[in-house]
N, C-alpha and C positions, 0 to 999 in steps of 0.2 A: 441532401444526404445527411444522415444522422451523424452527430459529431463523433461518436465512438467508432464509426466506420470510415472516416477519412483515411487516406493513406498514412498520414502522420500518426493518427491514433492507433491504427492497426499495427504499425511498426513499434509503437511504444508499448502496446499490449504484449507483443511478443517479447520485447525487452524486459517487461515486468516479470513475465513467466520464466524467461531464461535466467534472470538475476535471482529470482526466488529459488529456483532449482540449484543454481550455482552455490548459493550460500547455505541452503538448508538440506539439499539432497532430496527434496520432495517436490512433487508436482503441485503447483499452486491451486488447482481446482480440487484434486482428490486428497492431497496431503500424503499420498503414498510415496514411499522411498523410491527414487529412480536413479540416483547417482550418489557418489560419495561427496559429502559437503566439502566446500572449500575452506581454507584457513583464511583468517583476516588478512586483507591486502592482496590476496591471490587474484590474478586476472581471470576474467570469464573465459572458460574453456568450452569449446564446441567440439570436443573429441567425439569420434564415432563410438556409439554405444550399441549394445545388443538390441535394445528396444528404445525408441524415442519416447520421452514422457508424453502422456496422452494429450496434453495441451499444446504441444509444439508440433502440430501437424503442418503439412506443406501448404495448406490453404490458409492464407493470412487473415481472411475475414472470419473464419471459424473460431480461432482463439480470441479474437477481439469480441465477437458476439458472446462466446462462452463466459469470458470474464465480465462483460458488461451485465449479463443476466444471471450471474452467479448468486447463490443465496446468502453470501456473506458480503459485508461492506469491504470495499477495496478502494483506497485512495493513494495518490502520489503527489508529491510536490517537487519543484525544481531546485536549482542550486543558487537561486538569488540570495543576496544577503538577508532578506526577509522573505523566505520561500513562499511561493504562491502555488496553490494546487493546480496541477496540470491534468489530473485524471480523477474521476469519481464514477464508480459504476452505479447502476440503478439502485442497489441496496444502500449504498452510501448516500445517494441523493435523497432517498426516503428517510434515512436515519437523521441526517442533518437538515432535512426539510428545505432543500433548495435544488434548482435544476442545474444542468451541466453549465450553462452560461454563467450563472451566479457563482457556482462552486469553483470554476476555473479562473475566477478573478479574486478569490479569497486568500489572503495570507494564511498559511496553515496554522499559525499561532492563534488565530481567531476561531479555530474549531474547538478551542478549550476556553474555559472561563478565564477572565483576566486576573483572578486572584494570584498573588505572587507565588504561593505555595504550589498551586496547580501548574503555573507556567514554569516554575523551577523544576518540578517533576518532569514535565514534558521536555524541557531543555536537557536534563540529564539523560533521558531516554534517547533523544536524538544524538547526543554526543557518544553514548555507549554504542549505538548502532554504527555510527560513523567510524569509531575506533575498531570495532570487532567485525564489521560487515553485516551483522544482523543480531537481533535479540528476539527472544520468545517469551510468552507468558506475561506480557505487560498488561496492566489494567490502569485505568485513569478516568477522570471525570471529563466529559465533553459537553458542549452546549450546541443546540440546533439554531438555525436562523431565527426561529420564533422564541428562543430563550428556554426551550425545554431542556432540562438537564438529564444526562444519562451517563452510565458507566460503561466503558468498553472493557472487555475481558478477553483473556486468551489471545491477545493481539501479537502478531509477529510484525516487526519493523525491520526492513532491510534496505541496503544501499542498492540503487538501480545503477548498474554498470554495463558497459558494452564490451565487446570482444577485445578492444584496445585498452581496456581498463579505465576509460573515461567515465566519470561519475555524472549521471544525469539527474540525480535527486535521491529521494528516499520514498519508499512505499510502505503501506501498512495494510495488513489483512486482519480484519476484526473478527474474532471467533464468536463473540457473543456481546450483546448489549442489553442493559437493564435500565428501564426508566426510573428516574429518581423523583421524589417529591421536591417541590421548590425549597423546602426547609430541611430536607433530609441531608444529614452529614454521614460520611463513611467513617 
């Protein structure tokens, strides 16, 4: 069985989609408004709505497959003291140049260059999302498994939470990526 289609991954994909909609009011795949966004600290609501967001179908494999094959990079890490990625769709695996098995063993801090300014920027981003539930329009420098540098842009970072308010980690939807030359500085 493909790793993104295990029962655990299917459930997590649904949680990614529900959390994204909870915080932003938008569908994770289409970015169309579907509900009123939540305030920071608000528990995940599954209230009845006139129309269910497109990604949240009753078929659990369909959302998992849709997210895995989406044209944008989507990653998530857990809540460990040094968080480790627990999800990376196909676009993220291509961007960071590693497969699911390698990606889901990688501490998320290692997705960025080790330079203190870049790590400090990344840490500020994580703290802001943790405090507010989500942030949008983030950009930053990242590095692939082969050392290729790239900038992520128009990135949304959000807290992954369940219906009981338990935080499962954080996720990021990368809107755009731009390759950088080895010596290129922003």
